[in-house]
N, C-alpha and C positions, 0 to 999 in steps of 0.2 A: 351478513353478507352482503347486502346492496351497500350499507354502508362504507363498507372495505373496500369496496369496487371504487367507489366515489373517490374516497380516500385517495388512494393511487392515481387514478387519473387528475385529480389535483397537484397534486404531486409531482408528476410529468409535467402537466401544464404549464406549472408555477416554474418547474426547471428549465424548458424551452422559451417560457417569455423572459424569463432573467436571463438567457444566453443572446436573446434577440435586444432585450434592453444593454446590453453590456456594450455587444457590437453594433447599434446602428444608433446607441444613446451617446452612454459612458464614455467610449473613446473617443469618438467624434470631436467631444467635447473638451478633451483632455489632451491637446497634443502640443497646447502652449510649453515653450521653451522653463518658465520659472516651475508648470508643474510637475514637468520632466525630471526636474534640480530636487523638487523635496522629496523630503522623507517622510514616508508615510508606515511612521514604528511609533510603537511605545518609546516611554523612559528607557525603559527594559530593554528596548529593541527587539521588540514583540513585532512582527508584521501585522498588518491591521489594513483587513480585506474597505472595498471601495462603499460595499453595501453589505447586511447583514441581513437574511428572513429565517422566513420558518423550517427552510432544508438545511440549517445552520444547527440545528437541534432533532434531527434525527433521532426518533427515540428518549425525547425528553418527555418526562412523567410528571404532572403538575403535582400531584400530591407526594411521590417518590422522592421529586429532586429541587421541590420551591415548597410547597405548601404551605401551610398559615403560618401568621406571626406567633409565636408562643406555643407555638407545635415544634417535633420534628419532624427534620433535622434542623430547625430552627437560621434557615437559608434568610429569612426574610425578619429575624429579630428573637430576642429571648423573650420578651415580653409581649403578650396578645394586646394591649395598646399602645405599644412604644411609647411616643414623644404624646399621644393624648392624652396618656395617662400622668409622664412625668416626663418634664424635660432630662435632658444630659444634665449633670452636672459641669457648672464653668469651674474650674478649677485653675487656676493661672499658677506657674511653677515661680516661686519667687524666693527670693535670698541673696544678700549683701552685709556685708561689713560685720557689725557687733550683733547679739540676740535682740537689742535692745531698735537697730535700724530697722531690720526685717520686723518686728515685732511691729511697729510702727505702718511699715507699709502692707499686713495682714488685716492690720483696722481699718487701711483706708480700702483698701478691695472688698473688704466686706460689708462694706461701709455702700459702696458704691453697686452692690449686687453681683460679688461671687457668693457661690455656693460652696466653695469648698476649700480647702488649702494643701497648696504642694509644696514642699521646702527643700529647696536648692542649698546643697551642704558644698563648702569651699573644698578645692583639692586635699587639704591635709584632713579632713576629716572623710572622705570619702576613699583615702588612703590608709588610715587607719594609724595618723598620727598627731599628737598635741599641738597644739601654735609654736610652743616654746624649741620645736624640734629642731635642726640645721636645714632640714630640706623644706618646711615652711616659710625660710624667711623669702620675704618680695610676693607672697600667695595668700597670706593671712586677708580675708573674708571681702577677696578680689574676686571669685565668681561665682561664689554663694557667703553661706553664713554659718560664720566660725561656731562651730559647737566641741567643747574640749570634757565637757563635764555635766552633770545632773543640774550645777547654777546655770547656765547658760541654758538649757532644756527650758528652765524654770522662767527666766526672763521671755525666751521664745514665745508662749505659748501663756504671758499672765495678762488676764481679763478676757481672753477666749475661753467658754465652756466646752471643755474635752467631750462632754455628754451630748452636745448640741451642734459639733462639729466635726466633719469629715476630713480626715488628714493622712495624707500621700506623703512617703516618704521616699524621694531617689537617693536610694543608697546601698549596696553591694556588699563588698567582703564584709565589711560591721556592720551589717544589718540588724544583728542581734541585738547590738549594746547599743545603738539609737534607739532602737523599739522598745528594750526596757528601761532607758530613760523617758521615753514617752510616758510606759505604763505608770512609772512612778512618778509623774508630773501630774495624769489623772488621779492617783491616788490620793494625792496633797488636797488635791480639789476637792475630795471626798466622791470620786468618780470611780466605782469599782472596774477592774479590768474586762469585766463583764459586759459594760455597759459604754466602752470606749468604739467608736468604728473609724477603719480609714484602709490604708496598704501600707507594708514596705515593701520595695521594690526585689531585693533581696533572690536575684537573678543571678547567679555568679555564671552561670556556663556562658551568658554572653559577654561577661567580663574577657572571658578566654576568646570566644570569637572573635571581640567585635572593640568595646571600649578599654580595655586593658589597665583597669582597677583592679586586678586581683592581688593578694597576699597569701593566703595558704593554697599549696599545691590543691587540685581539682577535689581528690576523694575526700582527705578533712573539710574541706569546704562544704560540700555535698553534703558530709555529715552533720554540720552545723547549721544548714541548710532544713534538714528532716528535725532539726530539734525544735526548730522554730513551728515546725507543722504540728509536732508532736504536743508542746506546749501550748499552742493556739488554740487546737480544737480544741481543750479540753476547760482551758483557764479564760483564754480570749475570742470567746466566739461570731463577735461580731466583723474580726479583722481581717482584711484581706491579706493571708500569709505569705504571698508574692506576687509578684507582678510580672510573670511571663515576657522577657521584654525583646519586640523587634525593632522597636527605635534606632538602639545604638547599631544592629546589623544592617538596617537601611541607612543611617547617615556613614556607615564605616565606608558605603557602595557599591552594597548588595543590590539586587534587581528587587522588583517586589515580590517575585515569585521564591529568590531564596531567602527573604526575609519573612514572611509564611512560612517555608518551610523547616527553614533552621528556627524558628520561636515554637512552633507545634511541637516540633522532635525535640527541641530541647521540655517542654511541659512533658511528654512521654517519659523523659527521664526522669523528673523528679517524682511524677505517678510512679514510676518501675523501684526508687530507691526508697520511698514511703511506705509502698508494699515490702518491700524487702525487711525493713525494719519492724513489721508486725500492724502497722495502721489499718484499719479498716476506711476500703473507697469511699465509701458513702459519707462519711467520718470528716474528711479533709478536702477533696474535691470539689464541695460548695464554695468553700473561699480561696480555689486557686483565682489568678486574672491575670490579665495579658494586657498589653504596651503594644500600639504600633503607631508606626510613622504615616502621616498622609503628609504624599509627594506629589508634586504637580500633573501627574498625569492624572486627569479628571475618572475618567472607565474604571482605567486598570486598578486604583485604586479601590474603590466601589466594590471589582468584582472581587478583590484580597479580602476584605473585610466581611462578604457575604461567603466564600471559601471557605473563613477562617473558621467560620461556625458553625456549615456543612461536617466539614471534615473533624473538628473536635465533637462535635456531637459523638457522629460513630465513632468515634477512637473512642472513648470513655463508655459507651452502651455496648458496641461491639469486641473491643480488644479487652476490656477494662470490668467489662459486664457489671456496671455502676447500675444500680437499681434507681437511685432516685434523679429525677429526672432535674433537676437544681445540679448535679454531677455532671450532666452533658450540655450545662449550656456553657458558651463562652462569652465572659462579658468580657470588655476591652474597654481602657482608655486610651486616647488619639495622643498625638500632639501634633502640629504641623512641624513641615521640614526645617530644621535648623539651615540643613547645608546647603536648601534650595536658596535662604536666601544671599543678598548680594551685597558689599561694598559699595559696587558703583549703581547710583542711584538709587537711593535707600528705599525712598517712598516706594519705589514698584512692588515693596515685600509686602505694604499693607493688600495689594491687588491680590498677589501670591498667597496669599496667607490665610484671606475669604475663600479662595480658590478651595485651596486644600480643605479646611474646614467645613466648607458645602462637602464635600466629598465623604468625609468622616460622618456627618450625620446621616446623607443619604445613606452609607453604609451601616448606619444603628448603633454610633457608639453610646456607650454610656456616661463617661465624662470626656472632657473638650480642654486640650490649653494651645490657647493661640497662639503665637510668636511676635514678639515687638521687634518694629522693624528696624531697630538702633542694634538689635545684635548682633551682628556682624563686629559690630565696634568697641561694644562694653554691653554691661547688664544693663535692663533696662530702665529707661527715666521712666518717672510719674506719667507723665505724658504718654508715651511710648505704650506703655501697659493699659493704658485705658482704653486706647485706638484701639488693642487686641481685645480688650473685653469687648467691648461697646459691636467689634463685629460678632462675637455670638451673641449680644443680645439682639441686634438687629435682624441676626440670623432667624433667633426664636420667635422673636414677637411680629415680624413686620414684612419677613418673603415668603412666609405662610409652607413651605417643606417642612416643618414640622405636624401638619393638617393629615398628610396622607401617610400611612404607615407605608415603608418599601416600595416608593412612588414607581421605582424602575424596573420594578420585579413583573418579568413577560418581556422585556426590551429586548430584542432577538441578542442584538450586539451586547447587552451586561450580562444575559444568561450563556452567552457562549463563552466570554471571557474567563465567566463564572465555573462556567465548567471546564476548560481548560487548565484554569489556575489549581481547580482542584485536582485535576489528574496529575498536572507535572509534578504539586506537590507532593502528592502519594508517589511517587517514582521517587522524590528525592528522600524519602522518608524512608522505604525502603532500602534504598542505597545505603540508610544511614545504620538502619537496623541490620544489616548486614557486616557493619563494621563492628559488631557487637555493642551498637548504643553510642549517644553522642559523647559522655567524655571519653570513648577510645576516640572517636572522629576528633575530637579535640586533640587530643595525645599523639594523634598519626597527622594532625595541620590540617585537614581536609576541609573546615567549613570557613578557615581563616585565605585558604588559597583561592577557594571557589571564590570569594568576597573581592581579592584584590584584585583576581582576572576580569570582573565585572567591572571594578571604580575604574581598572586601565582602559578596558574597551570605551568605557564612558566617556573617559577624560580626553580621548582621542577622539571619539565622535564629533565633541565640544572644540578642539583643537583643528578639524579639517569644516567645523562648521556646516557638518551634520544634524548637529542639535543647536539646536539656538538658543543661546539665553541674552534674554532682552537686557539692554546697557553693558553685558561683558562680551562678545564674540559678535552684535549686532547694534544698532539703532545706537551707538554711542553718543556720550555726551557728556560734557561737562558740568558739575552739580557743586552747591555750597556745601559745606561743612555743615551737619548737624550739631546738636549739643546733646553731650553722652552725662552721664551717670560718671561722678569720679569717685574713688575710693582713695585717699588721701592715709596715708603711715598714721595718724591718730587711730585710727581704727586697730592696728598692731600693738600699739601702745597701751590701748585700752583693754583689748584681747591678753596682752599677755600678764598686765596687771591683774586681773582679773582671775587667771590661770594661779597664778602667784599666792593669793589673799588664800584662794581653795585649797592649796598645798596644804597651806600653815597653818589654818585653823579648823581644818577636819582632822578625826580620832586617827589618825597616821599607822597605829597600832591595828586597828578595826582593820583596815585598808589593808594592809599589810598580807592580814590571816584571810581574809577576804579573797587576795589573788592565790596567796596559795591553795586554798580551797577550790577554787578554779583550776589550775595548773592541775591537779589531784585527779578533779572529776576528769578532764578532760585525759589525762594517763589512763583513767579507770571506761572511758569512753560512756560516760555517762551524758544524759541529758545538761546542757549546758545551761540552758535558761535560768533555774532557778538562781544558778551559783552568778552568773550575770547581774542581774538582778540584784544581789547584797551587794556586788562591786558597786555598783551605779548609786545606790542609796547610799550608799559607805562615803559619795564623792569619788572614788576610783575614777580616774580619765580614761578616756578612749584608749590613747596611746599605752598607758600602761595595763588595759586589760589584753589589748591586742600583741604585745610584747610579751606578756606571760603566757599565753598562747602561740605564740612564734615559736616559745624555747619547747615544747609538744610537738605543735605541726610543720613547723619550718618555714621555709617563703619558699616561694615560688618561683623560678627561674624561664622562661617561656624559652621551647626549641624554638632554632634558627631552620625554617623552613625556606626552601627555592623554587 
C-alpha cells in the first residue's frame, strides 16, 4: 500500500511539474511567428504534442502491452534475437526489358551483396495479357520484365539456384500462374517444390482497394487465392503463399492508420475464407506474410509496424484460436515510399529513402527494399540501384542500429503512438466487420472512398504549404538532368519473336487439352493449381490461361462511387 501511495503522489507531482514547465518554460519559448505557423502534425494529419511523459501511458503494462522480443504480443519483434541473430533480407525490386536483361541485373545485385530476389513484372503480365495482345503495345518491358510463358521464366532464373535463393514475386490477379511457372523452373533445375522458398504477393483485395490491376470479380478471385493456400500448405511448405499488402494502399493516398487497418482486415478476410474452405488454421497461417510502406514520418511509421505485430498476434490467438505461436507472428517486408520520391532535385530522394529504411529497421522488418533516386523518371539505373542497396548495407554494418533489439521500446512518444495506432486500427476493423467483411466493404466502396478523401486532404495541405515537400513547394531550385535507364523498342521485337517461336514449337494439341481441363475444373469448383501447373508446363501462355478462366469467371468492372 505504501508503494501505491508513493506512485499516486509521484503521478500528481509529475502532472503539477508538467503544467509549470509548459506555462513558464515552453510557452514563453515558442512565441516566434515562425513557430506559430508551423504544422505540428504527422504526415497523416495526427496532432503531435510538444512532449510525452509517463502521464501519456496511464495503465501501461510492460508484459501485457510490450513484452519481450519473440514473445506474445510481439510488439518488440517476432524473433528473440532479431538482427543480432540474422539481418533483414536485402531484396531490391528489379525487372525490366526481356528475361535476359533482368537475369543480368539479378546476377549483378547478388554479386554485390543482395540477399534475396524480387521480381517486377511489366504491366501486361500484371494484367494477365501476353506481349502480342494489342493492349501491350508500347508497354513491353517498360515498367518491369516481360514474362509470357515458362520459356521466359526459365531464362529469368537461368544460373540462379532456386534451392538457395529466396524470391519474391509482385504479382496479384495472375499470381497462381506465375507461381506455377516458378515451381516448374525449380523442377527443371532438379529442385523439389518442397525446397523452394519465397513469396507471391497474391493479394487481390488491395487491388480492388488501391492498385486496380484486377481481372476477375472479387469472389472468384478470392477462391483462386484460397486454392493457392491449400496447394501451398501441402506441396510448397517453405513458400509464403501471400504477402498481404498495405504498400499500394499507402501509395494511393491513405494515412498510416488506414494502411495498417485495411491491410490487417484484408488478412482477416483471407483467413476467414480459408477456414470456410475447411483448412486448418495452423496449417496455412504460419505462411502468411505482410508488406508495408515506409513513408517519411519516422516515428509514425515505427509505431505502425509495432502496432501491426501486436494486433495480428491478438487476432490470430483470440479471434481465430490459433495454437501454433508461429501463426501469431506478423512477418513483413517493407519498401520505402515510391510516392514520396520527387522528380525535383532527385538526389534528395537518397535522404528520404535512408530515413524511411531506418524506420523500417527500427520497426522490426524481416526484409527491405530501398527505392532508387531516379524512379520518378524511369526504372532504376545500375548506379542508382547500387546506391539504394549500399544504403541498406551501411545501415546494417556501420550505423549500429542492428545491435539493440527494439531500441525505441519504452520511449513515451513511441509507445503512445503505438497504443493510439492500435486502438484506432481496431475501430476500423470493427467497422468493416459490421459491414460483413472486406469483400462486402470493397463492394460498397468504403475503403476506396476513405483513401480518396485522405489523399485529397493531404494534397490540399501540400498546396497550402501546410505540409512542406523540399524542392517541390519550398526550397526550389533548378537541377541538371540525370541519366536514366532507357528501354528501346528492340525489347518488344525480341519478346514478340520469342513468344511467336514458343507458340510455333510447342505441342498445341496438348496445350489446348490442358486449357480445356482447366476450364472444366473451374466450372466444377476444383482447386485449380494442379491444372494451372499442367498448362504452364506445356508452355501455354499467361494470356491463354487467364482467357480460359475469364470464360468461367468473367471480368470485373469497378462500380462508380462518389
